[in-house]
N, C-alpha and C positions, 0 to 999 in steps of 0.2 A: 657246312651247318645241317641241322638235323631239329626235329618237332621232338619235343617233350611234355606229355602231360602226366602231371601228379596227383597219385593218390595214395591215403592214408586209413589204413584198415585197424578194424578191434577197438579204437576210442568211442566215446572221448575221456581222456584222461588226464585229471589235474597235476599240474607240475608241469607235464607233457605237451599236451594239446595248445596252451598258451602260447609256449616258445615257438612251437608251430605255425601258428598263427601271426607271430609276431615278426616270423621269418620270411612268410610268405605275403604278408601285409607291406614290410618294408622295401621289395622287390617288384612288389606292384602283381602279382604271380595268384591266380584262382586255382582252385585245386577241389578234388572231393572229397568227403571225407565219410568211409562207410562206415557206419557204427553197431554197434552190438545193440539190439534191444533192451536189453536188459540191464544195462549198465543209464542208460535214460530213464529209470526212474529212480534214480540221485540227482538231486536237485543242482548241485556244481555240475556233473557231467551235464546236466538237460542244458544248464548257462550257458557251457561252453560251445555244444550244438547251437543254443541260438546265434551266440557270437557267430561261429563260423558263417551260417546263414545270411546274418546280417552283414557280412564283409564280401561276401557273393560267392562264398564257397559253396558248392553243392552238396546237400544232405544224401547221402546212399543207405541202403539197407544191406548187411551183415550178417542177415539172420539175428533171432535173441538170445540164445545161448552159445555159441560159436564151441558144440563139444563134437560132435559126431559131423564128419561130412554126409548132405543130405541123399548122397546117391548110399550110400553106408547105413541109414536109418531104418530102424524099423516099424518105426511109429506110422502108421497111414494118414495123418493127419500133420504130417510134417509140413507141407507148405503154409497150413493156416497158422499152424504152432511157431515155427520160425519165421518165416516172412510173415505173416497177416499178421501177429502181435509185433513185428518191431516196424511195420508200416504204421500202425496203429499211435506206436511210440514215438516216431516220426513227425505224427501229425500235419499241420500245417510249414511244416518246415519241407517236406517232402516236394522233389523237381517234379514237373509236371509229366517226364518222361517215368516216373516212379524207379530209378536204375536200384537194381539189384545184383551184387557179389555174392557167389557162391565160394567156400572155401575149399580146398582139395587136401589139409592135411600135410602143411608143406610147401605149397605155392603147385602142387601137381595139376595140371590141365588132363584128367583123363576121365572115365567115367565115376572116379569119386565124388562129381562135382555134383550130378545130378541123378534123377530118379522120373522115371515117364509120369505119376500122380505132380511130384514137383514142377514139372515142363510144362502139365495140363494147368496146375494150382498158377504159374506165371502168365499164361497167355492168356489165362480167363481173364486174369485181373490188371490186365496190360501191362504188366510189368516189363523194362528192359534188363536186362539179364547183359553184367558189362564183367569181362574175362581182363586177362594181360598179355603181353607181349614181355615183360621185364621186370624181373624180380631178384635183387640183388642178396636177398635173406640178410637183412639187417636184425632180426630177431637171432640170428644165429652167429654173426658177426658183429656185434655194436660197433668195435674200431674199424674194420674192414671191408665195410660195405662199398662205402661211397669207389672206392676204385674200380670194383668190379660192377657196378650204376654204372660207371663213366662209360665204361667199355662199354657194356651194352648198348646204351645211347648212341654212340660212335658204328656200332654193326647195323644199324635199322635204322633208314627213312625218319620213322616216325615210334616213339617208344610210348608204352602205356606203363607207368612205373608203379609197382605196388611197395611202399613203404608202413611202417607202423609207429601210430604215433602211442606208444606204450612205454613203460619205466626201464628199458632196456639199458638206456646210454647211449643210443644207434644215432636220434634225436640230437646228441649233441653235436652229430658233426653234419646235419642239414645247412647249416648257413654255409659252410666249406663245399660243401657237394654243390648247391645252386650257385653257386659262385663260381666253381671251376666248371660246371656244364656250361652256365653264360660265356663265359670266356672262351669255351671250347667250340662256340655257336650255336647253342639250343636255342629255338623258340620254342617259348612257355606258351602252351593253349591250354584250355579248358576242357574240350571236347575229345570226343575217343578215335580210334583210329576203327574204320568200318569192319575189320575185322577179329574184333575183339567184343564187340557185340551180336550175338548172333539171335538174340532176341530183344527187338527194339519195338515198345509201346502194345504186346503181346501178338507179334507177327515173328513168326522165325523165319529169317530173314538169310541167315546162313547154317550150314552144318553142322548139327549138335549130336550129332549120335557117338561120335566120340567121348561125348561127356558127359553120356547119358548112362549108367545102368542099364543092364541086359534084363534084369531081374526083380521083380517090383515084389513089396511086402508081402501082398497077398500067397506068393507061391515060395517065399523062404519059411515061413512061419507052419 
């Protein structure tokens, strides 16, 4: 038996997110969708986020542009521009814990994720930073990721998995993966392993030094 929390990054995406939502609804699974802020300016994508929220999924913040990892951004106002604008776009769909997930340019858990001014922004604005411990690289291997994902789940008691509701073809295998995981003993849950949430509601509760660049933009310029 093992616990499994599913999360979906980089949407919402017409033609893909609806299929993901259908698969989750049919199996009674609730997940978290970490959305790209600029996508919510599109009416159809906004409706998909609303549907996810209405069906009991949590809506999280995954930056506004998903362009340069926040630990590498030179913009001194990256916190406000990337996190703040997305939170405003999410609006009433936001979870009370203001879930935020940084990105590491390929799933890397290192100093690319954050920089000091962004950490300050997260703590001042009472965000919770959600990382991960299972990343089967579905974007790079759309047809083979499920085997890797299942192996990752079996290797630890509680997996917080990152998938992507993007038009790569990877989500064509979501139904099969969920069913295989359930057969292997997965207990699906919506909350997150404590080790994967180093900042909760603005309070640093786990060590974050390895995720934060030691050089701030004012020094680098």
